[in-house]
N, C-alpha and C positions, 0 to 999 in steps of 0.2 A: 685516290688518284684517278683521273679520267683516262680513257683510251688515248685522247689527244696528248695529254701529258706524258703518257707512256711512250708514244711514238716520238715525241720530242727528246726524251731521254735516250731512246735507242739511237736516234740520229746523232746525239751528242757523243755517245759511246763510240759509234762507228767512226766519228770524225776526230776522236781523241788521240790518234796515233797509237792505237792498240797493236801489239806485236805478239808473236807466239810466246807462250809461257816457257821460260827456261828453267830447267831443273838439272843442275850439274851439267853434263854434256848432252842432255836430251832436250828436245823441243816438244811441248805438249800441243794437243790439238786446239786448245782454247786460246783466245787472244786476250791480252791483258794490258793494263796500264795502271800504275800506282800514282797517287797524289798525296802530298803531305809528308809521307814517309814511305820508304821502299826497302823491302827485305829482299836481298839478292841470294837466290838459292844456289848460285854457282860458287860463291865464296863465303856464304853465311854472314855477309856484312849487312849492316842496317844503317841507313842514312836518310837525311832529309831529302825530299825531292820537290818537284814543282808543286806550288800550292794547289789546294783543292780549287777547281775552277768555279767561277761564279754560277755557271749553269747547274752545278751540283749543290749549291748552298741551300736552295729551298728544300730539296729532298733531304739533305742533312738535317735541317731543322725539323722536318717531319719525322725522320728516323729517331732523332733525339727525343722528341715528344713521345713517340711510341714506346721508347725504352726507358723513359724517366730520367734521361741524362740531359745535361746542358749541351747545346749544339757544339760549343767550343771544346768539349771533352772528346768529341769524335774527330780526331786529328789526322786520320788516314782514310783515304777512299781508294778502293780497288774496283775498277770497272772491267767487266769480262764479257766477251761474246763467245758463246758455245755454238759452233756450227753443228749441223746434224751429225750425230755420231760422237760428239765430244762430251765428256763428263769430267768428273774429278774424283780421284781415288780417296781412300780412307786417310784422314789426317786430323790433326788438331792444329789450330792456328798457332803461329810462333808465340813463345812465352812473353815476348816484349809487349804483346797486345793483351788487353783485358776484355772489355766488352766487344762483342761482334754483332753488328746489326746489319742484316742483309735485306735487299729488296729484289724481288724476282720479276723479270719482264719477259714478254714474248710467250713462248709455249709453257704450259704447266710442267712441273717435274716433281720429284719426291726427294726430300732431304732425308737420307738414311742415317741413323745414329746407332752406335754400338759402344758397349763398355765391357771390357774383359772382367770376368768374375774370378774369384780365387780358384775355382775348379778348372780354369782355362777355357771355359765356354763363354759365350757372349750374351749379355742382355741386349735386345735390339728394339728400336722404335723407328717409326717413320712419321714424317711431317709433310703433308702436301704443300707444295709451293705453287700457289695459284698466281696467274699473271697479276701484277701490281700488288702482290701480297708481301708481307714482311715477316721476319723472324728475329729474335734476340737471343744470343747465346751468352750466358753468364753463369757464374757459380759452378755447380757440378756439371751442367750441360756443356759448359765451356772448357772446363779443366779435366774432367774425368771421362768424358765421352768423345769418341772420334765421330766424324761425319763425312759423308760422301754424296755424290749425285751420280747416278748411273747414266750412261749415254742415252739420249733420246733421239728420235728421228725428225726433230724439228729444231729450228733456231731458237736460242734462248739467250737472254742477256741478264746480267746482275750487276748491282752496285752494293759493295760491302763497305760499311763504315766501321772503324775500329778506334778504341781508346787505347792509350798506353797503360801498361801495368803500373 
């Protein structure tokens, strides 16, 4: 992806009606919007939402090719803007989703991974997220490991595509 394509995606995300992430009664520092399917963390509901917009379809096709999936298999898109100081805590994506393909835009960051061992300690790994880079979580990385992104002092955007389980 070229820097110009990255900037067009960033403009698309910023113009997509992003809102503070809601988790039960709390509001997160990151701004989000889901397309295709939406998981609501206030009541644990899952429902269809607005279709993935046309401006995201070329990126979805590239994400699918990167991950070895059909573009149509990636039925959900989540766009996020992380303003300076915003991150995302340790989590696994909801079990309704299977493949997770992310594209990182803006500032570089680090995707942190951890898996609890039988002795209660953690195995840990880190994956650098370069601007315009992608990652694919499937298999053990998707189901046995948690991931997070520590807050950074710069703005960052992401697009995450998911397939259904």
